Every structure is written in structure tokens, then in C-alpha cells.
C-alpha positions as CSV (number, residue, x, y, z in Angstrom):
1,M,37.1,97.2,143.5
2,L,38.7,97.4,140.1
3,K,37.1,95.4,137.3
4,I,38.9,93.9,134.4
5,N,36.7,92.7,131.6
6,C,38.6,90.0,129.6
7,L,35.6,88.5,127.8
8,G,36.6,87.5,124.3
9,Y,40.3,87.8,125.0
10,N,42.6,84.8,124.7
11,C,45.9,84.3,126.6
12,P,48.1,85.9,127.3
13,L,46.0,89.1,127.2
14,P,44.1,88.5,130.4
15,V,47.3,87.9,132.4
16,I,48.9,91.0,130.9
17,M,45.8,93.0,131.8
18,L,46.0,91.7,135.3
19,R,49.7,92.4,135.6
20,E,49.0,96.0,134.7
21,K,47.0,96.2,137.9
22,H,49.7,94.5,140.1
23,S,50.6,97.6,142.0
24,H,46.9,98.2,142.9
25,I,46.7,94.7,144.4
26,I,49.9,95.2,146.3
27,S,48.5,98.5,147.8
28,G,45.4,96.5,149.1
29,K,42.8,97.0,146.4
30,K,40.7,94.1,145.2
31,V,40.5,93.2,141.5
32,L,37.6,91.4,139.8
33,L,38.6,89.8,136.6
34,V,36.0,88.3,134.2
35,T,37.0,85.8,131.6
36,D,35.4,83.3,129.3
37,H,38.7,81.6,128.4
38,S,39.4,78.5,130.4
39,L,43.2,78.6,129.8
40,A,43.3,82.2,131.0
41,L,41.5,81.0,134.2
42,H,44.3,78.6,134.9
43,N,47.1,81.0,134.0
44,I,45.6,83.7,136.2
45,E,45.3,81.3,139.1
46,Y,49.0,80.4,138.6
47,Y,50.0,84.1,138.4
48,C,48.2,84.7,141.7
49,T,49.9,81.7,143.3
50,L,53.3,82.9,142.2
51,N,52.7,86.4,143.6
52,K,51.1,85.1,146.8
53,F,47.8,86.8,146.0
54,R,44.6,85.4,147.4
55,Y,41.9,84.6,144.8
56,T,38.5,83.1,144.6
57,T,37.0,81.8,141.4
58,E,33.3,81.5,140.6
59,E,31.7,80.2,137.4
60,V,28.9,82.7,137.1
61,L,27.6,81.4,133.8
62,K,28.5,78.3,131.8
63,G,32.0,79.1,130.6
64,V,32.3,82.6,132.3
65,W,34.3,83.0,135.4
66,E,34.8,85.8,137.9
67,I,38.1,85.8,139.7
68,T,38.4,88.1,142.8
69,I,42.0,88.8,143.5
70,S,43.5,90.5,146.6
71,K,46.7,90.7,148.6
């Protein structure tokens, strides 16, 4: 599983960082993205929906989310 640490980054950087791993997701690898920016959370979920990726979101600490993304 690839991990993308987006702690401290505001949009659009988390989405751009995820987009750079798009081919890995298409090939079947899972990606774990960690963010503390609530707007990034919504934008990443939207990006996954547009690309028909599966995702699960978990708030692991108050204001910190882990998003697991797969094909």
C-alpha cells in the first residue's frame, strides 16, 4: 500500500498528490492518504467518485483523516 502524507497541506495539493498516484490505483494498488484539511477530504472523495475508485474514510484523530483508495 502506498502512503501519501498530506498533513499540513491545503487544497489543491492533496488532490494533486493523489492524482500523481492515479496509475498505481488503476493497476490495482491501494493508496492510503492522510490529511488534516477538511476541504481536501471532500475534494478527494469527489475525485474518487469521478474516477470510480472505492474509498473508505476514517477520522483517526480529531481533525485527521485516513482515506484508503482502491480501484
